[in-house]
Structures are given as C-alpha cells and as structure tokens.
Backbone as XML, in Angstrom:
<?xml version="1.0"?>
<chain id="A" units="angstrom">
  <residue number="1" name="UNK">
    <atom name="N" x="109.178" y="96.365" z="90.861"/>
    <atom name="CA" x="108.700" y="95.589" z="91.978"/>
    <atom name="C" x="109.774" y="94.592" z="92.394"/>
  </residue>
  <residue number="2" name="UNK">
    <atom name="N" x="110.049" y="94.531" z="93.670"/>
    <atom name="CA" x="111.070" y="93.628" z="94.192"/>
    <atom name="C" x="110.532" y="92.208" z="94.279"/>
  </residue>
  <residue number="3" name="UNK">
    <atom name="N" x="111.403" y="91.254" z="94.007"/>
    <atom name="CA" x="111.052" y="89.851" z="94.172"/>
    <atom name="C" x="111.583" y="89.383" z="95.526"/>
  </residue>
  <residue number="4" name="UNK">
    <atom name="N" x="110.679" y="88.987" z="96.412"/>
    <atom name="CA" x="111.046" y="88.540" z="97.748"/>
    <atom name="C" x="110.791" y="87.039" z="97.831"/>
  </residue>
  <residue number="5" name="UNK">
    <atom name="N" x="111.840" y="86.313" z="98.188"/>
    <atom name="CA" x="111.748" y="84.859" z="98.290"/>
    <atom name="C" x="112.279" y="84.439" z="99.660"/>
  </residue>
  <residue number="6" name="UNK">
    <atom name="N" x="111.571" y="83.510" z="100.283"/>
    <atom name="CA" x="112.003" y="82.993" z="101.579"/>
    <atom name="C" x="112.272" y="81.503" z="101.433"/>
  </residue>
  <residue number="7" name="UNK">
    <atom name="N" x="113.493" y="81.137" z="101.784"/>
    <atom name="CA" x="113.893" y="79.737" z="101.731"/>
    <atom name="C" x="114.102" y="79.222" z="103.157"/>
  </residue>
  <residue number="8" name="UNK">
    <atom name="N" x="113.901" y="77.926" z="103.335"/>
    <atom name="CA" x="114.064" y="77.298" z="104.643"/>
    <atom name="C" x="115.245" y="76.330" z="104.593"/>
  </residue>
  <residue number="9" name="UNK">
    <atom name="N" x="116.030" y="76.344" z="105.663"/>
    <atom name="CA" x="117.134" y="75.396" z="105.796"/>
    <atom name="C" x="117.358" y="75.143" z="107.280"/>
  </residue>
  <residue number="10" name="UNK">
    <atom name="N" x="117.243" y="73.880" z="107.681"/>
    <atom name="CA" x="117.457" y="73.483" z="109.074"/>
    <atom name="C" x="116.673" y="74.360" z="110.053"/>
  </residue>
  <residue number="11" name="UNK">
    <atom name="N" x="115.384" y="74.509" z="109.814"/>
    <atom name="CA" x="114.454" y="75.260" z="110.669"/>
    <atom name="C" x="114.739" y="76.758" z="110.731"/>
  </residue>
  <residue number="12" name="UNK">
    <atom name="N" x="115.442" y="77.285" z="109.779"/>
    <atom name="CA" x="115.695" y="78.729" z="109.724"/>
    <atom name="C" x="115.224" y="79.269" z="108.380"/>
  </residue>
  <residue number="13" name="UNK">
    <atom name="N" x="114.831" y="80.539" z="108.412"/>
    <atom name="CA" x="114.381" y="81.208" z="107.196"/>
    <atom name="C" x="115.487" y="82.121" z="106.675"/>
  </residue>
  <residue number="14" name="UNK">
    <atom name="N" x="115.570" y="82.207" z="105.366"/>
    <atom name="CA" x="116.518" y="83.090" z="104.702"/>
    <atom name="C" x="115.755" y="83.894" z="103.666"/>
  </residue>
  <residue number="15" name="UNK">
    <atom name="N" x="115.826" y="85.204" z="103.761"/>
    <atom name="CA" x="115.095" y="86.076" z="102.857"/>
    <atom name="C" x="116.032" y="86.609" z="101.779"/>
  </residue>
  <residue number="16" name="UNK">
    <atom name="N" x="115.609" y="86.404" z="100.547"/>
    <atom name="CA" x="116.325" y="86.947" z="99.405"/>
    <atom name="C" x="115.457" y="88.026" z="98.768"/>
  </residue>
  <residue number="17" name="UNK">
    <atom name="N" x="116.062" y="89.147" z="98.451"/>
    <atom name="CA" x="115.369" y="90.212" z="97.730"/>
    <atom name="C" x="116.121" y="90.425" z="96.425"/>
  </residue>
  <residue number="18" name="UNK">
    <atom name="N" x="115.409" y="90.221" z="95.330"/>
    <atom name="CA" x="116.000" y="90.320" z="93.996"/>
    <atom name="C" x="117.290" y="89.505" z="93.886"/>
  </residue>
  <residue number="19" name="UNK">
    <atom name="N" x="117.280" y="88.307" z="94.479"/>
    <atom name="CA" x="118.394" y="87.392" z="94.364"/>
    <atom name="C" x="119.516" y="87.583" z="95.373"/>
  </residue>
  <residue number="20" name="UNK">
    <atom name="N" x="119.440" y="88.612" z="96.209"/>
    <atom name="CA" x="120.476" y="88.858" z="97.214"/>
    <atom name="C" x="120.001" y="88.401" z="98.597"/>
  </residue>
  <residue number="21" name="UNK">
    <atom name="N" x="120.858" y="87.721" z="99.320"/>
    <atom name="CA" x="120.537" y="87.329" z="100.687"/>
    <atom name="C" x="120.434" y="88.584" z="101.534"/>
  </residue>
  <residue number="22" name="UNK">
    <atom name="N" x="119.278" y="88.777" z="102.160"/>
    <atom name="CA" x="118.993" y="90.033" z="102.846"/>
    <atom name="C" x="118.821" y="89.875" z="104.349"/>
  </residue>
  <residue number="23" name="UNK">
    <atom name="N" x="118.272" y="88.740" z="104.780"/>
    <atom name="CA" x="117.966" y="88.570" z="106.207"/>
    <atom name="C" x="117.865" y="87.078" z="106.493"/>
  </residue>
  <residue number="24" name="UNK">
    <atom name="N" x="118.175" y="86.727" z="107.748"/>
    <atom name="CA" x="118.020" y="85.347" z="108.202"/>
    <atom name="C" x="117.589" y="85.345" z="109.658"/>
  </residue>
  <residue number="25" name="UNK">
    <atom name="N" x="117.080" y="84.230" z="110.120"/>
    <atom name="CA" x="116.592" y="84.149" z="111.502"/>
    <atom name="C" x="117.363" y="83.103" z="112.312"/>
  </residue>
  <residue number="26" name="UNK">
    <atom name="N" x="118.666" y="83.109" z="112.187"/>
    <atom name="CA" x="119.508" y="82.189" z="112.953"/>
    <atom name="C" x="119.572" y="82.632" z="114.414"/>
  </residue>
  <residue number="27" name="UNK">
    <atom name="N" x="120.005" y="81.752" z="115.321"/>
    <atom name="CA" x="120.111" y="82.144" z="116.732"/>
    <atom name="C" x="121.024" y="83.356" z="116.947"/>
  </residue>
  <residue number="28" name="UNK">
    <atom name="N" x="122.089" y="83.462" z="116.187"/>
    <atom name="CA" x="122.995" y="84.605" z="116.330"/>
    <atom name="C" x="122.278" y="85.912" z="115.980"/>
  </residue>
  <residue number="29" name="UNK">
    <atom name="N" x="121.524" y="85.894" z="114.906"/>
    <atom name="CA" x="120.770" y="87.084" z="114.497"/>
    <atom name="C" x="119.725" y="87.440" z="115.551"/>
  </residue>
  <residue number="30" name="UNK">
    <atom name="N" x="119.068" y="86.435" z="116.080"/>
    <atom name="CA" x="118.056" y="86.674" z="117.110"/>
    <atom name="C" x="118.678" y="87.329" z="118.343"/>
  </residue>
  <residue number="31" name="UNK">
    <atom name="N" x="119.843" y="86.843" z="118.768"/>
    <atom name="CA" x="120.526" y="87.451" z="119.932"/>
    <atom name="C" x="120.918" y="88.903" z="119.655"/>
  </residue>
  <residue number="32" name="UNK">
    <atom name="N" x="121.424" y="89.183" z="118.460"/>
    <atom name="CA" x="121.787" y="90.558" z="118.104"/>
    <atom name="C" x="120.575" y="91.482" z="118.165"/>
  </residue>
  <residue number="33" name="UNK">
    <atom name="N" x="119.465" y="91.024" z="117.609"/>
    <atom name="CA" x="118.248" y="91.829" z="117.599"/>
    <atom name="C" x="117.706" y="92.031" z="119.010"/>
  </residue>
  <residue number="34" name="UNK">
    <atom name="N" x="117.782" y="90.985" z="119.831"/>
    <atom name="CA" x="117.316" y="91.087" z="121.210"/>
    <atom name="C" x="118.146" y="92.114" z="121.990"/>
  </residue>
  <residue number="35" name="UNK">
    <atom name="N" x="119.452" y="92.108" z="121.792"/>
    <atom name="CA" x="120.315" y="93.076" z="122.478"/>
    <atom name="C" x="120.030" y="94.501" z="122.040"/>
  </residue>
  <residue number="36" name="UNK">
    <atom name="N" x="119.785" y="94.709" z="120.752"/>
    <atom name="CA" x="119.406" y="96.043" z="120.277"/>
    <atom name="C" x="118.126" y="96.507" z="120.962"/>
  </residue>
  <residue number="37" name="UNK">
    <atom name="N" x="117.147" y="95.616" z="121.026"/>
    <atom name="CA" x="115.856" y="95.969" z="121.603"/>
    <atom name="C" x="115.951" y="96.275" z="123.089"/>
  </residue>
  <residue number="38" name="UNK">
    <atom name="N" x="116.812" y="95.567" z="123.800"/>
    <atom name="CA" x="116.953" y="95.788" z="125.245"/>
    <atom name="C" x="117.454" y="97.191" z="125.569"/>
  </residue>
  <residue number="39" name="UNK">
    <atom name="N" x="118.221" y="97.785" z="124.672"/>
    <atom name="CA" x="118.787" y="99.110" z="124.907"/>
    <atom name="C" x="117.908" y="100.244" z="124.383"/>
  </residue>
  <residue number="40" name="UNK">
    <atom name="N" x="116.820" y="99.918" z="123.739"/>
    <atom name="CA" x="115.937" y="100.942" z="123.167"/>
    <atom name="C" x="114.991" y="101.496" z="124.229"/>
  </residue>
  <residue number="41" name="UNK">
    <atom name="N" x="114.473" y="102.692" z="123.948"/>
    <atom name="CA" x="113.511" y="103.321" z="124.862"/>
    <atom name="C" x="112.695" y="104.365" z="124.093"/>
  </residue>
  <residue number="42" name="UNK">
    <atom name="N" x="111.542" y="104.701" z="124.656"/>
    <atom name="CA" x="110.694" y="105.754" z="124.094"/>
    <atom name="C" x="110.115" y="105.381" z="122.744"/>
  </residue>
  <residue number="43" name="UNK">
    <atom name="N" x="110.065" y="106.371" z="121.868"/>
    <atom name="CA" x="109.556" y="106.171" z="120.510"/>
    <atom name="C" x="110.726" y="105.748" z="119.627"/>
  </residue>
  <residue number="44" name="UNK">
    <atom name="N" x="110.594" y="104.577" z="119.006"/>
    <atom name="CA" x="111.698" y="103.972" z="118.265"/>
    <atom name="C" x="111.378" y="103.954" z="116.771"/>
  </residue>
  <residue number="45" name="UNK">
    <atom name="N" x="112.371" y="104.368" z="115.974"/>
    <atom name="CA" x="112.293" y="104.291" z="114.517"/>
    <atom name="C" x="113.269" y="103.217" z="114.062"/>
  </residue>
  <residue number="46" name="UNK">
    <atom name="N" x="112.781" y="102.275" z="113.238"/>
    <atom name="CA" x="113.615" y="101.176" z="112.753"/>
    <atom name="C" x="113.695" y="101.262" z="111.235"/>
  </residue>
  <residue number="47" name="UNK">
    <atom name="N" x="114.911" y="101.141" z="110.716"/>
    <atom name="CA" x="115.109" y="101.094" z="109.265"/>
    <atom name="C" x="115.173" y="99.634" z="108.841"/>
  </residue>
  <residue number="48" name="UNK">
    <atom name="N" x="114.129" y="99.146" z="108.196"/>
    <atom name="CA" x="114.087" y="97.775" z="107.705"/>
    <atom name="C" x="113.276" y="96.852" z="108.594"/>
  </residue>
  <residue number="49" name="UNK">
    <atom name="N" x="112.397" y="96.055" z="107.994"/>
    <atom name="CA" x="111.547" y="95.146" z="108.767"/>
    <atom name="C" x="112.119" y="93.727" z="108.833"/>
  </residue>
  <residue number="50" name="UNK">
    <atom name="N" x="112.594" y="93.224" z="107.714"/>
    <atom name="CA" x="113.107" y="91.846" z="107.697"/>
    <atom name="C" x="112.055" y="90.863" z="108.146"/>
  </residue>
  <residue number="51" name="UNK">
    <atom name="N" x="112.402" y="89.993" z="109.086"/>
    <atom name="CA" x="111.461" y="89.016" z="109.623"/>
    <atom name="C" x="110.702" y="89.550" z="110.836"/>
  </residue>
  <residue number="52" name="UNK">
    <atom name="N" x="110.936" y="90.789" z="111.218"/>
    <atom name="CA" x="110.230" y="91.368" z="112.360"/>
    <atom name="C" x="110.767" y="90.917" z="113.703"/>
  </residue>
  <residue number="53" name="UNK">
    <atom name="N" x="111.966" y="90.361" z="113.721"/>
    <atom name="CA" x="112.561" y="89.869" z="114.970"/>
    <atom name="C" x="112.783" y="91.030" z="115.934"/>
  </residue>
  <residue number="54" name="UNK">
    <atom name="N" x="113.378" y="92.096" z="115.427"/>
    <atom name="CA" x="113.644" y="93.271" z="116.264"/>
    <atom name="C" x="112.348" y="93.850" z="116.813"/>
  </residue>
  <residue number="55" name="UNK">
    <atom name="N" x="111.336" y="93.977" z="115.975"/>
    <atom name="CA" x="110.069" y="94.551" z="116.410"/>
    <atom name="C" x="109.422" y="93.705" z="117.507"/>
  </residue>
  <residue number="56" name="UNK">
    <atom name="N" x="109.539" y="92.392" z="117.397"/>
    <atom name="CA" x="108.999" y="91.493" z="118.439"/>
    <atom name="C" x="109.647" y="91.796" z="119.785"/>
  </residue>
  <residue number="57" name="UNK">
    <atom name="N" x="110.960" y="91.917" z="119.798"/>
    <atom name="CA" x="111.664" y="92.194" z="121.043"/>
    <atom name="C" x="111.405" y="93.623" z="121.536"/>
  </residue>
  <residue number="58" name="UNK">
    <atom name="N" x="111.266" y="94.560" z="120.634"/>
    <atom name="CA" x="110.949" y="95.938" z="121.044"/>
    <atom name="C" x="109.611" y="95.991" z="121.768"/>
  </residue>
  <residue number="59" name="UNK">
    <atom name="N" x="108.629" y="95.239" z="121.288"/>
    <atom name="CA" x="107.319" y="95.208" z="121.941"/>
    <atom name="C" x="107.395" y="94.627" z="123.348"/>
  </residue>
  <residue number="60" name="UNK">
    <atom name="N" x="108.365" y="93.771" z="123.598"/>
    <atom name="CA" x="108.524" y="93.172" z="124.923"/>
    <atom name="C" x="109.255" y="94.092" z="125.893"/>
  </residue>
  <residue number="61" name="UNK">
    <atom name="N" x="109.867" y="95.144" z="125.399"/>
    <atom name="CA" x="110.630" y="96.071" z="126.231"/>
    <atom name="C" x="109.685" y="97.114" z="126.834"/>
  </residue>
  <residue number="62" name="UNK">
    <atom name="N" x="109.524" y="97.147" z="128.151"/>
    <atom name="CA" x="108.596" y="98.093" z="128.771"/>
    <atom name="C" x="109.032" y="99.560" z="128.647"/>
  </residue>
  <residue number="63" name="UNK">
    <atom name="N" x="110.289" y="99.802" z="128.269"/>
    <atom name="CA" x="110.763" y="101.182" z="128.101"/>
    <atom name="C" x="110.414" y="101.753" z="126.728"/>
  </residue>
  <residue number="64" name="UNK">
    <atom name="N" x="109.900" y="100.901" z="125.831"/>
    <atom name="CA" x="109.539" y="101.333" z="124.470"/>
    <atom name="C" x="108.076" y="101.734" z="124.443"/>
  </residue>
  <residue number="65" name="UNK">
    <atom name="N" x="107.816" y="102.957" z="123.961"/>
    <atom name="CA" x="106.440" y="103.468" z="123.861"/>
    <atom name="C" x="105.793" y="103.154" z="122.520"/>
  </residue>
  <residue number="66" name="UNK">
    <atom name="N" x="106.576" y="103.276" z="121.432"/>
    <atom name="CA" x="106.026" y="103.037" z="120.102"/>
    <atom name="C" x="107.136" y="102.584" z="119.163"/>
  </residue>
  <residue number="67" name="UNK">
    <atom name="N" x="106.721" y="101.887" z="118.101"/>
    <atom name="CA" x="107.649" y="101.387" z="117.097"/>
    <atom name="C" x="107.138" y="101.801" z="115.726"/>
  </residue>
  <residue number="68" name="UNK">
    <atom name="N" x="107.989" y="102.476" z="114.979"/>
    <atom name="CA" x="107.705" y="102.814" z="113.586"/>
    <atom name="C" x="108.835" y="102.239" z="112.756"/>
  </residue>
  <residue number="69" name="UNK">
    <atom name="N" x="108.477" y="101.461" z="111.738"/>
    <atom name="CA" x="109.478" y="100.842" z="110.873"/>
    <atom name="C" x="109.326" y="101.391" z="109.464"/>
  </residue>
  <residue number="70" name="UNK">
    <atom name="N" x="110.447" y="101.758" z="108.878"/>
    <atom name="CA" x="110.482" y="102.178" z="107.483"/>
    <atom name="C" x="111.003" y="100.999" z="106.678"/>
  </residue>
  <residue number="71" name="UNK">
    <atom name="N" x="110.164" y="100.467" z="105.812"/>
    <atom name="CA" x="110.540" y="99.326" z="104.970"/>
    <atom name="C" x="110.425" y="99.740" z="103.509"/>
  </residue>
  <residue number="72" name="UNK">
    <atom name="N" x="111.477" y="99.524" z="102.778"/>
    <atom name="CA" x="111.537" y="99.945" z="101.372"/>
    <atom name="C" x="110.597" y="99.139" z="100.485"/>
  </residue>
  <residue number="73" name="UNK">
    <atom name="N" x="110.432" y="97.851" z="100.794"/>
    <atom name="CA" x="109.691" y="96.966" z="99.897"/>
    <atom name="C" x="108.378" y="96.493" z="100.513"/>
  </residue>
  <residue number="74" name="UNK">
    <atom name="N" x="107.273" y="96.900" z="99.917"/>
    <atom name="CA" x="105.959" y="96.441" z="100.371"/>
    <atom name="C" x="105.877" y="94.915" z="100.320"/>
  </residue>
  <residue number="75" name="UNK">
    <atom name="N" x="106.585" y="94.311" z="99.380"/>
    <atom name="CA" x="106.551" y="92.861" z="99.229"/>
    <atom name="C" x="107.085" y="92.157" z="100.480"/>
  </residue>
  <residue number="76" name="UNK">
    <atom name="N" x="108.035" y="92.771" z="101.188"/>
    <atom name="CA" x="108.541" y="92.192" z="102.431"/>
    <atom name="C" x="107.407" y="92.129" z="103.456"/>
  </residue>
  <residue number="77" name="UNK">
    <atom name="N" x="106.683" y="93.216" z="103.594"/>
    <atom name="CA" x="105.570" y="93.262" z="104.554"/>
    <atom name="C" x="104.496" y="92.264" z="104.154"/>
  </residue>
  <residue number="78" name="UNK">
    <atom name="N" x="104.181" y="92.188" z="102.861"/>
    <atom name="CA" x="103.177" y="91.232" z="102.392"/>
    <atom name="C" x="103.589" y="89.794" z="102.715"/>
  </residue>
  <residue number="79" name="UNK">
    <atom name="N" x="104.869" y="89.459" z="102.524"/>
    <atom name="CA" x="105.355" y="88.112" z="102.858"/>
    <atom name="C" x="105.239" y="87.852" z="104.357"/>
  </residue>
  <residue number="80" name="UNK">
    <atom name="N" x="105.599" y="88.843" z="105.171"/>
    <atom name="CA" x="105.579" y="88.650" z="106.622"/>
    <atom name="C" x="104.155" y="88.491" z="107.152"/>
  </residue>
  <residue number="81" name="UNK">
    <atom name="N" x="103.194" y="89.091" z="106.489"/>
    <atom name="CA" x="101.795" y="88.919" z="106.895"/>
    <atom name="C" x="101.369" y="87.456" z="106.772"/>
  </residue>
  <residue number="82" name="UNK">
    <atom name="N" x="101.999" y="86.719" z="105.873"/>
    <atom name="CA" x="101.681" y="85.301" z="105.715"/>
    <atom name="C" x="102.168" y="84.482" z="106.910"/>
  </residue>
  <residue number="83" name="UNK">
    <atom name="N" x="103.153" y="85.012" z="107.662"/>
    <atom name="CA" x="103.703" y="84.312" z="108.821"/>
    <atom name="C" x="103.027" y="84.735" z="110.121"/>
  </residue>
  <residue number="84" name="UNK">
    <atom name="N" x="102.217" y="85.782" z="110.062"/>
    <atom name="CA" x="101.565" y="86.254" z="111.274"/>
    <atom name="C" x="101.443" y="87.762" z="111.262"/>
  </residue>
  <residue number="85" name="UNK">
    <atom name="N" x="101.202" y="88.295" z="112.427"/>
    <atom name="CA" x="100.979" y="89.723" z="112.587"/>
    <atom name="C" x="102.255" y="90.524" z="112.307"/>
  </residue>
  <residue number="86" name="UNK">
    <atom name="N" x="102.102" y="91.625" z="111.585"/>
    <atom name="CA" x="103.197" y="92.573" z="111.377"/>
    <atom name="C" x="103.118" y="93.572" z="112.521"/>
  </residue>
  <residue number="87" name="UNK">
    <atom name="N" x="104.242" y="93.790" z="113.188"/>
    <atom name="CA" x="104.257" y="94.574" z="114.426"/>
    <atom name="C" x="104.670" y="96.016" z="114.191"/>
  </residue>
  <residue number="88" name="UNK">
    <atom name="N" x="103.985" y="96.930" z="114.880"/>
    <atom name="CA" x="104.323" y="98.347" z="114.837"/>
    <atom name="C" x="103.712" y="99.064" z="113.651"/>
  </residue>
  <residue number="89" name="UNK">
    <atom name="N" x="103.976" y="100.357" z="113.592"/>
    <atom name="CA" x="103.540" y="101.190" z="112.485"/>
    <atom name="C" x="104.536" y="101.015" z="111.345"/>
  </residue>
  <residue number="90" name="UNK">
    <atom name="N" x="104.058" y="100.783" z="110.127"/>
    <atom name="CA" x="104.922" y="100.554" z="108.975"/>
    <atom name="C" x="104.778" y="101.711" z="107.985"/>
  </residue>
  <residue number="91" name="UNK">
    <atom name="N" x="105.912" y="102.235" z="107.548"/>
    <atom name="CA" x="105.948" y="103.242" z="106.486"/>
    <atom name="C" x="106.698" y="102.605" z="105.323"/>
  </residue>
  <residue number="92" name="UNK">
    <atom name="N" x="106.059" y="102.540" z="104.155"/>
    <atom name="CA" x="106.717" y="101.998" z="102.975"/>
    <atom name="C" x="107.451" y="103.152" z="102.293"/>
  </residue>
  <residue number="93" name="UNK">
    <atom name="N" x="108.782" y="103.095" z="102.399"/>
    <atom name="CA" x="109.624" y="104.163" z="101.850"/>
    <atom name="C" x="111.078" y="103.731" z="101.955"/>
  </residue>
  <residue number="94" name="UNK">
    <atom name="N" x="111.912" y="104.344" z="101.168"/>
    <atom name="CA" x="113.353" y="104.196" z="101.351"/>
    <atom name="C" x="113.717" y="105.040" z="102.567"/>
  </residue>
  <residue number="95" name="UNK">
    <atom name="N" x="114.399" y="104.453" z="103.526"/>
    <atom name="CA" x="114.748" y="105.163" z="104.757"/>
    <atom name="C" x="115.461" y="106.472" z="104.458"/>
  </residue>
  <residue number="96" name="UNK">
    <atom name="N" x="116.310" y="106.470" z="103.450"/>
    <atom name="CA" x="117.092" y="107.659" z="103.134"/>
    <atom name="C" x="116.260" y="108.767" z="102.493"/>
  </residue>
  <residue number="97" name="UNK">
    <atom name="N" x="115.054" y="108.425" z="102.045"/>
    <atom name="CA" x="114.144" y="109.419" z="101.463"/>
    <atom name="C" x="113.028" y="109.807" z="102.419"/>
  </residue>
  <residue number="98" name="UNK">
    <atom name="N" x="113.080" y="109.312" z="103.644"/>
    <atom name="CA" x="112.007" y="109.535" z="104.602"/>
    <atom name="C" x="111.898" y="111.007" z="104.982"/>
  </residue>
  <residue number="99" name="UNK">
    <atom name="N" x="110.692" y="111.514" z="104.882"/>
    <atom name="CA" x="110.413" y="112.890" z="105.296"/>
    <atom name="C" x="109.432" y="112.825" z="106.457"/>
  </residue>
  <residue number="100" name="UNK">
    <atom name="N" x="109.965" y="112.563" z="107.618"/>
    <atom name="CA" x="109.148" y="112.397" z="108.823"/>
    <atom name="C" x="109.457" y="113.554" z="109.768"/>
  </residue>
  <residue number="101" name="UNK">
    <atom name="N" x="108.427" y="114.298" z="110.136"/>
    <atom name="CA" x="108.620" y="115.437" z="111.027"/>
    <atom name="C" x="108.632" y="115.030" z="112.496"/>
  </residue>
  <residue number="102" name="UNK">
    <atom name="N" x="108.177" y="113.852" z="112.774"/>
    <atom name="CA" x="108.122" y="113.360" z="114.144"/>
    <atom name="C" x="109.531" y="113.101" z="114.682"/>
  </residue>
  <residue number="103" name="UNK">
    <atom name="N" x="109.732" y="113.329" z="115.959"/>
    <atom name="CA" x="111.024" y="113.050" z="116.590"/>
    <atom name="C" x="110.965" y="111.691" z="117.273"/>
  </residue>
  <residue number="104" name="UNK">
    <atom name="N" x="112.101" y="111.009" z="117.267"/>
    <atom name="CA" x="112.206" y="109.685" z="117.873"/>
    <atom name="C" x="113.302" y="109.698" z="118.926"/>
  </residue>
  <residue number="105" name="UNK">
    <atom name="N" x="113.132" y="108.862" z="119.940"/>
    <atom name="CA" x="114.139" y="108.742" z="120.996"/>
    <atom name="C" x="115.284" y="107.831" z="120.582"/>
  </residue>
  <residue number="106" name="UNK">
    <atom name="N" x="114.976" y="106.818" z="119.786"/>
    <atom name="CA" x="115.987" y="105.872" z="119.301"/>
    <atom name="C" x="115.748" y="105.603" z="117.819"/>
  </residue>
  <residue number="107" name="UNK">
    <atom name="N" x="116.830" y="105.489" z="117.087"/>
    <atom name="CA" x="116.762" y="105.080" z="115.684"/>
    <atom name="C" x="117.687" y="103.884" z="115.541"/>
  </residue>
  <residue number="108" name="UNK">
    <atom name="N" x="117.128" y="102.786" z="115.039"/>
    <atom name="CA" x="117.901" y="101.563" z="114.867"/>
    <atom name="C" x="118.002" y="101.286" z="113.378"/>
  </residue>
  <residue number="109" name="UNK">
    <atom name="N" x="119.207" y="101.299" z="112.874"/>
    <atom name="CA" x="119.448" y="101.040" z="111.454"/>
    <atom name="C" x="119.662" y="99.569" z="111.206"/>
  </residue>
  <residue number="110" name="UNK">
    <atom name="N" x="118.581" y="98.877" z="110.958"/>
    <atom name="CA" x="118.654" y="97.435" z="110.697"/>
    <atom name="C" x="118.927" y="97.228" z="109.200"/>
  </residue>
  <residue number="111" name="UNK">
    <atom name="N" x="119.919" y="97.935" z="108.700"/>
    <atom name="CA" x="120.295" y="97.858" z="107.297"/>
    <atom name="C" x="121.761" y="97.461" z="107.232"/>
  </residue>
  <residue number="112" name="UNK">
    <atom name="N" x="122.038" y="96.378" z="106.566"/>
    <atom name="CA" x="123.428" y="95.930" z="106.436"/>
    <atom name="C" x="123.705" y="95.720" z="104.955"/>
  </residue>
  <residue number="113" name="UNK">
    <atom name="N" x="124.512" y="96.572" z="104.336"/>
    <atom name="CA" x="124.799" y="96.352" z="102.913"/>
    <atom name="C" x="125.707" y="95.146" z="102.743"/>
  </residue>
  <residue number="114" name="UNK">
    <atom name="N" x="125.420" y="94.374" z="101.716"/>
    <atom name="CA" x="126.282" y="93.243" z="101.355"/>
    <atom name="C" x="126.503" y="92.245" z="102.482"/>
  </residue>
  <residue number="115" name="UNK">
    <atom name="N" x="125.424" y="91.752" z="103.062"/>
    <atom name="CA" x="125.590" y="90.753" z="104.116"/>
    <atom name="C" x="125.858" y="89.377" z="103.549"/>
  </residue>
  <residue number="116" name="UNK">
    <atom name="N" x="125.668" y="89.226" z="102.238"/>
    <atom name="CA" x="125.935" y="87.895" z="101.680"/>
    <atom name="C" x="127.320" y="87.862" z="101.092"/>
  </residue>
</chain>
C-alpha cells in the first residue's frame, strides 16, 4: 500500500508518494495542465490523477466528450476525495498494465519520472 502525504507551503499543495515528491499545484503546473487540456478533444485517457488539475480543465473544454483516468494508487483518489469531487471515470491500475479495449481520441501521459 502506498503512503500518500500532502504538505502545504505558501498556499500550494505538494503530494508525496512513498516519500517521493510526485505532484504540486503551483501556478506553473496549473498553466501546463491548462494548455494540455485546451488541445484535447473527444474521449480522453489520462495517465495519473495527481490533484485533478488536468481533469478540471478537461471538463471545461467543450471539445472533450469524456475523461478516463488511470491512477496506480487508490490512496491518491481517496486523498483527493477529501478535497472535493473526483472528476471523470477512474480506473485503478498501472497505466502500463492497462488492458482497455476502448479507443481514445487523446491520451495524455501525466507521468513524470523523477520530478524531484
């Protein structure tokens, strides 16, 4: 079971998974996620949920029909439920082990190894 911890610093959240910095909600990250979402369309598959920033912007894009996110750690989703609604369809699985027969118009790999 993964240990998910969220720390706050200067009005920003930082997510650690098993002691590694995994995600943050700084203005730069928000702009990156917003730009990804603006270019998406149709049925979108996202690898990784994080703080749900990307999913929020995807829902605001009228060209997006559906959002499915593959998140490896159920604990991430459980933590995010404490902050509010979790957006889109969630599949708990390692993205690389996903056996999904459905086709998607866009796939966004919100996975960055070694961001810390």
